[in-house]
N, C-alpha and C positions, 0 to 999 in steps of 0.2 A: 673525419679522422685526420689528424695532423701527422705528416711524415716526420722522420727522424733526421736531425742534423748531427753529424759527427762534431765533437768538440775539438777546438784547436787552441793551443797555448799561444797567446799573443806575446811576441818579443819585439825588440827594436828592429831586428832584421832576421828573417827566417825564410825558408824556401818551401815551395809546395809544387809537387809534380802532377801535371795533367798529361798522361801518356809520355811523350818525348819532350814536352815543353816545361821548362822550369822558370818561374819568376820569383822575385823576392820583394818583400816589404809591402806596405799599403799606404804609407804616409804620402799624401799628394794633395793637390788643390781640390780634389773631389771629396776628401774626408770632411764630414760635417755639412755637406750640401744636400739639397732636396730639389727634385725636379718633377715635372708633369709631362707625360708623353704628348707631343704635339703633332708628330707625323710618323707613320710607318710607310716608307717609300713604296709606291705602287698599290697602296691600299687606303681607302677612306676609313677614318675612325668612326666607330659607332657613336651616334649623336647622344650626348648626355653621359657618356662613359668617362671615367677618370682613372688613368693609369699612372702610378706614381713610383718614384725611385728615391731612396734615401741612403746615402753612403755614410757610414760612421764606424770607426774602430774595426775595420776589416770585415764588416758585414754590410750587405746591401739588402734592403727590405722595402716593402711597400704593398701596393695593391695592383694586381694585373687587370683590374676592371671587374673582376668577379671574386677572386680569392686573394687572401693575404699570402705573401711569400717572404722567405728569408733565406739567405745563403751567404757563405764566406766569399770574399773576393780578394784578389791579389793584384798588385799594381807596381810597375817599375817604369818611371818616366811616363811615356804616353801609352805603354802597353797595359792592357787591362784584361783580366780573365775572371769570370764568375763561375764558381763551382756548380756543376749540374746536380750535385748531391746536397741540395738544400731541402727546405721544408715548405709545404703549402697546405692551406686548408682545402677541403674538397667539396665545396658547395656547388650545386648545380645552378646554372644561369641560362638565360635564353641563348640559343645557338650562335647568333652573331657575336655576343660577348665572349662565349667560350672559344670561338674561332680566333677572335682578336687576341684574347689572352694567350692562346697557344702560339700565335705568330710573335707576340711581344716577348714571351719567355724564351722562345727559340732565338730571337735576336739578342736577348740579354746574355744567354749562355754561349752563343757563338761569337760574340764580340771578342776581338783580340787587341783592340786599341780604342782610344777615345780622343776627341778634341773638343775644345770650346771655341766656337766660331760665332761672332756677333752675339755673344751672350747665351747661345744655345749649346746644349750638350749633344754631341753626335757620337753614337756608337758605331765602330767600324769593324768590318770583317778583315780577315788576314790580307786580302787583296786591296783593301782601302775602300770597298763598297760601303756606303752608308746604310746601316741596318735600321736605325731608329734615331729620331731627333726629339729632344726634350727642351721645354722652356723652364726657366727657373721657377721654383715654387715660392710665391710671395708669402712671407710669414707675418706681414703687417696685419694687425687686428683692427686698427682704427678705421671706421667707416664700413665695417662688415656686420652682417646680421646672421644669426644662427638659431636653429631650434634643437632642443636637447633630446637625445635618443636614449641616454642612460646616465645614471648618477650613482655615486657611492652612497649606500644607505646607512653608513656608519657601523656596519657589522661585517666589514671586509668583503662586501659583495656589491657589484655593479648591477643594478636592476633597471629594467626598461621603464619608460614613462607610461603611466596609465593610458590606455588606448584612446579614451575620449577626452584627454586633456592635451594642452600644448604648452610646453615650457620653452621660453625663448630668451635670447640674449643678444643685445645690440651694443656694439662698441662705438661710441661717438668719437669724433676727432678732437674733442675737448677734454678727454680723460675721464669720461663718465661711461658706465655700463648700466644698462637698464633692460627690463623685460617683464614677462609674466612668469611667475613661479607656479602657475597652474590654477591659482585662485586669485592671488593678489599681485599687484605690480610691485616691483622692487627697483632699487637703484643703488649705485655705489661708485666711488672713484676706482680707477684701476691704474696700475703702473706696469708698463710693458717695455722691456729692453732685451732684444734678442729673444732667446727662448724663455726668459724669466717673465713671470706674470704674477702679480699679487693684487688683491682687492682690498679696498678700505672697508670701513664699517658699512654694513648693508642696512638700508632703510627701506621700509615698505608699509603698505596699508595693512589693516588688521581685520579685514572682512572674514567671516566664517562661511565656508562653502560646505554644504551637507552632501552634495553629489558632485562627482561620483564618489563612491566609497573609497576612502584612503587618500583623497586629494590633499587634505591638510597635513597628513603625515608625510606625504611625498614632498610638499612644499617645504616643510621644516627640514627634512633630510637633505634636499637639494641645496637650500641656502646654507646649511651647515657644511656641506661638502665644499662650497665655494670658499669658505674661510680657510680651507686646508691647501688651496691651490698655490703652487710656487712656480709652475712652468706650463707652457702651452706649445703645441705643435700642430701646424696646419699641414694637412696632406690631402691634396686635391680638394674635394669639397667636404672634407672631414676635419674636425678640430678635436684634439685631445687635451684635457686639462689634467695635470698630474700633481701629486703631493710630493713632499720632500723625499720620502722613501721610494718614489717612482710609481706609486700606485695610482690607478685611475681615479680621478675625482668626478669627472663627467666626460661624456662623449657627445659631440654635436655635429649637425649637418648644416651646411650653408643654405640659407634661404634661396630658393630657385630663381627669384627675380633679380639676383645680383649678376 
């Protein structure tokens, strides 16, 4: 079940009260940036977990390592405050991940300032204590490999990949993308600049696979979805490909050997 976020009207300058504390505006060098948690002082991070933070347009969102979260934030100078009245999914995860997520979300909502030191984002308590440290999220696709977890089936729905198949995508450093569409290999050129991503004409083999059932339809729909991609966003070990209207074209997870 997803919690409810109150809606706020975005203006050039506005005020927001948390108890006795009032801050204004959100335009800052954080807006449009993405980060990955690298340290919770006094606590070891769960191996293999990915906790992310993305600031944009007065909202901070990402993954706490278990659930997705989203909340308004306010900023003035180096002062930062994230609303505790945000929204989060309510999936259950192993206890170590749940505990880490709780500590992280507490650090996020208790932060009263931030600083960027040696390229790292530090969230600070009111007394200057470091609550969390984040490394910048690299958005570069060249040299990365992924497997597809979901794709748009062309009927306004993102569906999961058939369990016994593996759909992959590798971005080479020479501007080519290639992989398996579940039955056949495919390849295409790609152009990536900032969040923008587009694919050239897709070429592939024409083998027919009878099993598992639906694999050829999956392949056709996945390759068709790639033709609609105009942007990409890396968040931790996840990659989202989106269409011009902002709809999901495909969701991918980074290959574990990277």
